[in-house]
C-alpha positions in Angstrom: 121.1 36.5 49.2 122.8 37.0 52.6 124.6 40.1 51.2 121.2 41.5 50.1 119.7 41.0 53.6 122.7 42.6 55.2 122.3 45.7 53.0 118.6 45.9 53.7 119.2 45.6 57.5 121.8 48.3 57.3 119.5 50.6 55.4 116.7 50.0 57.9 119.1 50.7 60.8 120.3 54.0 59.3 116.6 55.1 58.7 115.7 54.4 62.3 118.7 56.4 63.6 117.8 59.3 61.3 114.2 59.3 62.5 115.3 59.1 66.2 117.5 62.1 65.6 114.6 64.1 64.0 112.2 63.2 66.8 114.8 64.2 69.4 115.4 67.6 67.7 111.7 68.3 67.5 111.2 67.6 71.2 113.9 70.1 72.1 112.3 72.8 69.9 108.9 72.2 71.6 110.5 72.3 75.0 112.3 75.5 74.2 109.0 77.2 73.0 107.3 76.3 76.3 110.1 77.7 78.5 109.2 81.0 80.2 111.8 83.7 79.7 111.0 85.4 83.0 109.9 83.9 86.4 107.8 86.7 88.0 108.1 87.0 91.8 106.4 90.4 92.6 104.9 93.6 91.2 103.6 96.5 93.2 103.2 100.3 93.0 103.3 103.0 95.6 102.0 106.6 95.2 104.0 109.3 96.9 103.3 113.0 96.4 103.0 113.4 92.6 104.8 110.2 91.6 104.0 106.5 91.3 106.9 104.1 92.0 106.3 100.8 90.1 108.5 97.9 91.3 108.9 94.3 90.1 111.1 91.4 90.9 112.1 88.4 88.8 113.5 85.1 90.1 115.4 84.2 86.9 115.6 85.4 83.3 116.4 83.7 80.0 117.2 85.8 76.8 115.3 88.7 78.3 115.9 91.9 76.3 113.8 94.6 78.1 110.6 95.4 80.1 107.9 97.9 79.2 105.8 99.5 81.8 102.2 99.7 80.5 99.2 101.7 81.9 95.5 101.5 81.4 92.4 103.4 82.6 90.0 100.4 82.2 92.3 97.4 82.9 91.9 96.1 79.3 93.5 98.5 76.8 97.1 99.3 77.8 99.7 101.7 76.4 103.5 101.8 77.0 104.9 104.6 79.1 108.4 103.5 80.0 111.1 101.0 78.9 113.6 99.3 81.2 116.6 97.1 80.2 116.4 93.4 81.2 119.2 91.2 82.5 119.5 88.9 79.5 120.1 85.5 80.9 120.4 85.5 84.7 119.8 82.8 87.3 119.7 85.4 90.1 116.9 87.5 91.6 116.6 90.8 89.8 115.0 94.0 91.1 113.5 96.7 89.0 111.6 100.0 89.4 110.3 102.8 87.3 108.9 106.1 88.5 106.0 107.7 86.6 103.7 110.7 87.2 100.7 110.2 89.4 97.1 110.8 88.3 93.9 111.9 90.0 92.0 108.8 88.8 92.3 105.1 89.1 94.8 103.4 86.8 96.1 99.9 86.1 99.7 98.9 85.6 101.4 95.8 84.1 104.9 94.9 82.9 105.5 93.5 79.5 108.7 91.4 79.1 110.2 91.1 75.6 112.8 88.5 74.6 115.7 89.1 72.1 113.6 87.2 69.5 110.6 89.5 70.0 108.3 87.2 72.0 106.6 88.7 75.1 105.0 87.7 78.4 103.2 89.8 81.0 103.1 90.3 84.7 99.9 90.4 86.8 97.8 93.6 86.5 97.7 95.9 89.6 95.4 98.8 90.4 96.8 102.1 91.6 94.6 104.5 93.5 94.5 108.1 92.4 97.0 110.6 93.9 95.3 112.9 96.5 96.5 116.4 97.4 95.1 118.7 100.0 95.8 122.4 99.2 95.2 125.5 101.3 94.1 124.4 104.9 92.6 126.7 107.5 91.1 126.2 110.9 88.9 128.9 112.6 87.1 128.9 115.9 83.6 130.4 115.6 83.0 133.4 117.9 79.6 132.4 119.3 80.0 128.8 120.6 83.6 127.9 120.1 83.0 125.3 117.4 85.7 124.8 114.7 85.3 125.5 111.0 87.8 123.8 108.7 88.3 124.9 105.2 90.6 123.2 102.6 91.1 122.7 98.9 91.2 119.2 97.4 92.2 118.1 93.9 89.8 115.2 93.8 86.7 113.5 95.3 88.2 111.4 98.0 87.7 110.3 101.7 89.4 112.4 104.3 89.9 112.1 108.1 90.0 114.9 110.6 91.5 114.5 114.0 92.0 116.9 116.9 94.7 116.3 119.5 96.6 118.3 122.1 100.2 119.0 121.7 101.1 115.7 123.5 99.2 113.7 121.0 96.1 112.9 123.1 93.0 112.7 120.8 89.9 114.7 121.7 87.8 114.3 118.6 87.9 112.9 115.1 85.6 112.7 112.0 85.5 110.9 108.7 84.3 113.0 105.7 83.9 112.7 102.0 85.7 115.6 100.4 85.0 117.0 96.9 87.1 118.6 94.2 87.7 122.2 95.0 86.8 124.1 98.2 85.5 122.1 101.2 84.1 123.4 104.4 83.5 121.3 107.5 82.0 122.4 110.9 82.9 120.5 114.0 80.3 121.1 116.7 79.9 120.2 120.4 83.6 119.7 120.9 83.8 121.0 124.5 87.3 122.2 124.0 89.1 123.7 127.0 89.5 127.5 126.9 92.9 128.9 126.5 94.3 125.5 125.5 96.5 124.6 122.5 95.3 121.9 120.1 96.4 120.6 116.8 93.9 119.9 114.0 95.1 117.4 111.3 93.5 116.5 108.0 94.6 113.3 106.2 93.5 112.3 102.7 95.3 109.5 100.8 99.0 110.3 100.9 98.5 114.0 101.7 98.1 115.6 105.1 97.8 119.1 106.6 98.0 120.4 110.2 97.4 123.6 112.1 97.8 124.5 115.7 95.2 126.6 117.4 94.8 128.4 120.8 91.2 128.2 121.9 89.4 131.3 123.4 
């Protein structure tokens, strides 16, 4: 009888050990599933001339295969436009960037991160303003009253800022305008500019600017 009880106790002990091992293994799998492969620190984008420089920083990476730069026009439907190699497993801060062509309309960017096992996560979504470009720029003084007429080409509908200074940088006048796609013409009146004096007229719109020096009559 005692021998039978010992065998039964031993079997029960083995069963408990096996169940504890199974429970422990399952807990590790669940924990691994919940672990983020990338710790995102930062994402930003800057427009310069005809390019957009998309930058992002990660604090640490685990089994990270690659990043995909994605773009959208509505902030909902995204498409991939570039692929950047990840750092695998790294406890360090990692810096990335990708340059893409600018556009004349609002766009949204995000970064998709993909593990070696195919799973993915995403960065925050950022909005990037359209690239602006001022083309031909001309300043003329009207013959009758000395007012200034400014003509310029613009590649989009966008705010613009006109400022008149002397050659030492002292401001005499300024004006905010809303430019349109194509040819724009702006008349600046009642400026009371000094005759036979040199001025500089500057137009700024987005990342683009144009300047012209004039000698008043």
